[in-house]
N, C-alpha and C positions, 0 to 999 in steps of 0.2 A: 504493500500500500504506500502511495506517495506521501512523503513527509514534508509538509509545507514549512517554509521559513517564517518564523515569527519576527516581529519588529525587534524584540529583545535579542534574538539570535543574530540578526543582522548588525545590530549595534555592537555586540560582543565581537563579531568577526572583524568589523572595521577597526576596533581598538586593539585586538590581539594578533591579527594576521601578520602585521609587519615584523614582529619580533618573536614569533613562536613557530616551531616546526609544524608542517601540515599534519603529520601523524599524531601530534599531541592535540591539535585542534579537532581531529577526528574523534578522539576519546572524549574531550571536553564537551563537544556538541553532539556526540553519538551519531555521527554521520560518516558517509563513505569518503574516500579520498577524491573521487570524481565530483562529489557534491561540494566539497570544500574548494577545490581548485576551480571548478566551474563558476561558482558564485563569486569567488574572488576576482576572476577574470571579468565577469559582468560588472562588478562594482569598481573595477579599475584599481584594485588593491595590489600593492607590491611590498616585497620584503624591504626592511630598512637597510641602510648601508652598514650599520653596526652588525646586524644579523648576518648579512652576506659576507662580512669579513671575519665572522666567528666560526669555530668548528661545527656549530649547529647547522650551518648551511650545507655541509657535506663537500664543500669545495676543497681542493688541494691547497693547503696552507703554504706560504712562502718558506722555502728551505726544506720542504718535505717532498717525497716522490711517491709515485705509485708503487704498490707491492710488486716484487719481481714476478709473482705468479700471474699477474695480469698484463705484463709487458709482452710485446710481440718480439720473439727472439729470431736471430738469423737462422735461416733454414726452415722456419715454420711455414706451412702451406696455408694460404688464405682459404677460408671455408667455401668461398664462392668461385675458386679457380676452376676454369673450364665450363662455367655456366653462362658465359656471355652469349647473348642471342637466343638462348633457350626460353621458350615461352611456357609457363605453367598452365595447367588446365584452369579454365575460368569457372570451375565448379563452385567457387566461393562468390561469384557475382550475384548481385541481387536479381531476383526473378519477380515477375509481376505478381502482386499480392503480398509479397514479403516486406515487412516493415523493418527498416534498419534498426540495429540494436540501440543506437544512440538517439532514437526518436523520443522527444519529450512527451511526458504523460500529462493528462489534464491536471491543472493545478500548478504547473511549472511556472515560476516567476522569472521574468527577465526585465532588464532596464533598457529603455530606448529613449533617445533624445529628440525633442521637438523644439525647434528654434533655440537650441542650446540648453534646454531645460530637461532634466531627467524625469521619467515617469515609469512606474511599474506597470507591466503588462502581464496578464495571466492567460494561460492556455485553457480554453473551455471546450475545445474539440480539435480534432486533427486538422492542422493547418489554420486554426482560428484562434487568434489572441484578442483580448479586449482590455481596455484600461482597467487596472485593478481597483482604483479608487471608485470608479463608477459602479463596478460590480459589487463592491462592499456596500455602497449606498443602496443599490437595488435589492441586495439580500436583506437589508434592514427595512426598507420603506417601499419597495416595489419599483416599477418602471419609472424612469425619469421622464417627466412630461416634455413635449416639444418646446423649444425656445427656452429651456432651462439648462443650467450648467452646475456642475459640482465644483465648489471652490475650496481651497485649503485655507483655513482661518489664519494660520501662522505663516502662510506663503511658502511653506516647505513641501514641495511636490512629492517627497519621499516619505512624508509623515502621513500614512494612510489610516490612522486611527479614526474610527467613526466620529469621535469627539472633535476631530479636527476638520471635519467635512461639513459643508453647508450648501443648501440648494438655493440658487439665486437666478434671476433673469439673465439671459445672455447679454442683453444691453447693459445691465448693471455690471456684469462681469467685465465687459469690454471697457466700461468707464473706470472701474477699479484698476484694471491693468494699465490704463492710460495714466492714472494717478501716480503709478510707480515711476513714471518718467520725470516727475517733478520732485524737488527737494521735500524731505519729510515734513518740514514746517508748514507746507502748503496743503498737505493731505486733508486735514480736518476742515480747512476752509472750502476746499473743492467738494467734499462730501456734504457740507452744510448748504452750499449753493445748489447742489443737485436736489436735495430734499425740498428746498424752497421752490425750485422749478417744477418739481413733481406736484407739489401742493397747489401751485398756481394753475397747472394744467388740469388737475382734478376739479378745482373750483370752477374753472372756465367751462368744463364739459357739463356741469350741472345747470348752467344757465340756459 
């Protein structure tokens, strides 16, 4: 059964990945090596310089050499000698109807960027991904009405907690996005002017 990543696990991975071995993270998070390395790649995580220069990285340290047992010695015959040009049977090729072993399961999370901003996407069917924060909202409150948007209250597009999501009009969402282009001291004034304009329009429509 697919084990989904929780927000707490993602935060832990971000904090610990740079300076811990992946096999240790597998134990701490109770996940496979593929799960750890795959999620780190999607999040753009890298090992720290300090880690890479330490014995934990597994790299050959300065002044040390490989074990003699692993060195290629004079007179040794390469394992692939004489195989040049020989084609192996394609019995391992994918056939129609066979799903590759690395195909993602439903519930798999990935991060994609839209206009430079990261968003979580979740697989809901084969070849079909949807925005994760929209799915979370619909799981709680039902289908999102037309001309409505789901907005992040703290403006963090990776904070997909239901408490951080709100349903607003697309026009209002566009206006709020425009506000972000102005200095913070103008934000409250712009919001107030918008409320006044909306109130005036509402009163005018009643006459």
